[in-house]
C-alpha angles and dihedrals in degrees: 000000000000115000124202119229116270116289115267106201108224103200114210115233128194131209123277090246091056090055092048093051099043097032124244097274095050093045090049091049090051091048090049089051092050090049092048091050090048092050091047092053092046091051093048090047092051091049092048090050092049091048091049092048090051090051091047091049091050092049090047091052091048092050092048090051090050091049092050091049090049092048092047090052090050092048092050091048091049092049092048091050091049091049091050091050091049092051090051091051093046090049091049091047095049094044090051091047093048092048090051091049091046089052092049092048091049090048091052093050093057 
């Protein structure tokens, strides 16, 4: 599984004027809230990416298995066809050879 590099917390900072208007404690609370929301979204995004990668990986494995099965079927069919063709050639060879031997034996008897 692919792992992202370690989280680097990017802490949001607001302008000095913002701190003056809202006061330090309210501004810090708002900054903490922004950072918490950001962390939550990052975590959810990471989980979603990992889930999608797992689904992709499962589909890829399924397609590879189907491809292997298809290739194996084609290979078996090809081998069966080749075997059939070889048997036909062997039969033709032996029939021709036996006919030639029979002709030679008949010629020698005369």
